[in-house]
C-alpha positions in Angstrom: 3.9 61.3 18.7 4.6 63.0 15.4 6.6 66.3 15.6 8.3 68.8 13.4 11.3 70.8 14.8 12.7 73.6 12.7 11.8 71.8 9.5 13.0 68.4 10.8 10.2 65.9 10.5 10.4 63.2 13.2 7.8 60.5 13.6 5.8 57.7 12.3 2.7 58.3 10.2 -0.4 56.4 11.3 -4.1 56.7 11.9 -3.5 60.0 13.7 -1.8 61.6 10.7 -3.5 64.2 8.5 -4.4 61.4 6.0 -5.1 57.8 6.4 -2.9 57.4 3.3 0.2 58.1 5.4 0.1 54.9 7.4 3.4 53.6 8.7 5.8 56.3 7.3 9.0 56.9 9.2 10.8 60.2 8.6 13.9 61.8 9.9 15.5 64.7 8.0 14.8 68.2 6.8 12.5 68.2 3.8 12.3 64.4 3.9 8.9 63.0 2.7 7.3 66.4 3.4 3.7 65.2 3.3 4.1 62.7 6.1 3.1 63.2 9.7 0.9 66.2 9.1 3.2 68.1 6.8 2.2 69.5 3.4 2.1 66.9 0.7 3.4 67.7 -2.8 0.2 66.1 -4.2 -3.1 67.9 -4.1 -4.8 64.9 -2.6 -2.5 65.0 0.4 -1.3 61.5 0.0 2.3 60.4 0.6 2.1 56.6 0.2 2.4 54.2 3.1 5.2 52.2 4.8 8.0 54.4 3.5 11.2 55.1 5.4 13.0 58.4 4.7 16.1 59.3 6.6 18.3 62.2 5.5 18.0 65.6 3.8 15.4 65.7 1.0 14.9 62.0 0.9 11.6 61.1 -0.9 10.9 64.8 -1.0 8.2 64.6 -3.7 6.8 61.1 -3.1 3.1 61.1 -3.0 1.9 57.6 -4.0 4.9 55.4 -3.8 4.9 52.9 -0.9 7.3 50.6 0.7 10.4 52.6 -0.2 13.5 53.0 1.8 15.7 56.1 1.3 18.7 56.8 3.5 21.2 59.5 2.7 20.9 63.0 1.4 18.8 63.3 -1.7 18.2 59.5 -2.0 15.1 58.9 -4.1 14.4 62.6 -4.0 12.5 62.6 -7.3 10.4 59.5 -6.7 6.6 60.1 -7.1 4.8 56.8 -7.4 7.4 54.1 -7.6 7.3 51.5 -4.8 9.5 48.9 -3.1 12.8 50.7 -4.0 15.8 50.8 -1.6 18.3 53.6 -1.9 21.1 54.0 0.6 23.8 56.6 0.0 24.0 60.2 -1.0 22.2 60.8 -4.3 21.4 57.1 -4.6 18.6 56.7 -7.2 18.0 60.4 -6.9 16.6 60.9 -10.4 14.1 58.1 -10.3 10.7 59.5 -11.1 8.8 56.4 -10.2 6.5 56.0 -13.2 5.0 52.6 -13.2 6.5 49.9 -13.2 9.5 51.6 -11.6 9.8 49.3 -8.6 11.9 46.7 -6.9 15.2 48.4 -7.4 18.2 48.5 -5.0 20.9 51.1 -5.0 23.6 51.1 -2.3 26.5 53.5 -2.5 27.0 57.1 -3.3 25.6 58.0 -6.8 24.4 54.4 -7.3 21.7 54.4 -10.0 21.9 58.2 -9.8 20.7 59.2 -13.2 18.0 56.5 -13.7 14.5 57.8 -14.4 12.7 54.6 -15.1 13.8 51.0 -14.4 12.7 47.9 -12.5 14.4 45.0 -10.8 17.9 46.5 -11.1 20.5 46.2 -8.4 23.5 48.6 -8.0 25.9 48.1 -5.1 29.0 50.2 -4.9 29.7 53.9 -5.5 28.9 55.1 -9.0 27.5 51.6 -10.0 24.9 51.9 -12.8 25.2 55.6 -12.4 24.4 56.4 -16.1 21.4 54.1 -16.6 18.8 56.4 -18.0 15.9 54.1 -18.2 13.5 56.4 -20.2 10.7 54.5 -21.9 7.0 53.8 -21.8 5.5 52.4 -18.7 5.5 48.9 -20.0 9.1 48.9 -21.3 11.5 46.8 -19.4 14.4 47.6 -21.8 16.3 49.2 -19.0 15.7 46.7 -16.2 17.0 43.6 -14.6 20.6 44.8 -14.4 22.9 43.7 -11.6 26.1 45.6 -10.8 28.2 44.9 -7.8 31.4 46.9 -7.3 32.5 50.5 -7.5 31.7 52.0 -10.9 30.5 48.6 -12.2 28.3 49.0 -15.3 29.1 52.7 -14.9 28.6 53.5 -18.6 25.5 51.5 -19.1 22.7 53.9 -20.2 20.1 51.6 -21.8 21.1 48.0 -21.2 19.2 45.1 -19.7 19.7 41.7 -18.2 23.4 42.4 -17.6 25.2 40.9 -14.6 28.7 42.2 -13.5 30.7 41.8 -10.3 33.9 43.6 -9.6 35.2 47.2 -9.5 34.9 48.9 -12.9 33.5 45.7 -14.4 31.3 46.0 -17.5 32.4 49.5 -18.3 32.2 48.6 -22.0 28.4 48.0 -21.7 26.2 50.7 -22.9 23.0 49.6 -24.6 23.6 45.9 -24.8 22.1 42.9 -22.9 22.8 39.5 -21.5 26.4 40.2 -20.7 28.2 38.6 -17.7 31.5 40.0 -16.3 33.2 38.8 -13.1 36.4 40.3 -11.9 38.1 43.7 -11.6 37.8 45.6 -14.9 36.4 42.6 -16.6 34.7 43.9 -19.7 36.3 47.3 -19.2 37.4 49.6 -21.9 38.8 53.1 -21.9 37.9 54.1 -25.5 35.5 57.0 -25.8 32.8 54.7 -27.3 31.5 51.9 -25.0 28.9 50.0 -26.9 29.7 46.3 -27.1 27.1 43.7 -28.3 25.3 41.0 -26.4 25.9 37.7 -24.8 29.5 38.2 -23.8 31.0 36.3 -20.8 34.2 37.4 -19.1 35.5 35.7 -15.9 38.7 36.9 -14.3 40.4 40.3 -13.7 40.6 42.4 -16.9 39.1 39.6 -19.0 37.8 40.7 -22.4 39.4 44.1 -22.1 39.3 45.2 -25.7 35.9 44.3 -27.2 35.0 46.4 -30.2 31.6 48.1 -30.8 28.9 45.5 -31.5 31.1 42.5 -30.4 28.9 39.6 -29.3 29.0 36.0 -28.2 32.6 36.1 -26.8 33.8 34.0 -23.8 37.0 34.5 -21.8 37.9 32.7 -18.6 41.0 33.6 -16.7 
């Protein structure tokens, strides 16, 4: 049975819910996916999407058409409206994602992972603060801000508008801002502490602290070891 206890929504949406558009939603947490299980939807049509899992305070709190999302942790995916097939695990993970099409198929695991992203697709951020600054503002058909993969704490942490970048390692790829097709593997590979972080494209660094001092616009560099 579905139940609400002191604002805590516990249950699974289904044919017995207020709307047939709530099928298969699982909710546990105050103000989480409020339209599910007979609650009040933020959308006038009363829909909340289907097959969503929201666990934690304010997870998926304004979702109304997005389906197949998983949000675990306070404020995870809290701004998502219609984006689908996103996975956010950790406090404030993907918390700014608005879910305008085609915002889907993203994975954020770790506190503040993909926190500031508004629009993106097919991006993966694993580790606290990874891809935290990716803004991803563009038209609905723009993939300029998608297809980034960041694994490691603060990896690609300064990337605000890049695409097709792959980094593995703590603080790796910190010199990437709006560039593309860069690969950095290793702790602080592609890192830089200068105020401006805007290297060019097609750089490859393999090894701890490889390519540490690239200048703005630097492209087509390879360093191994």
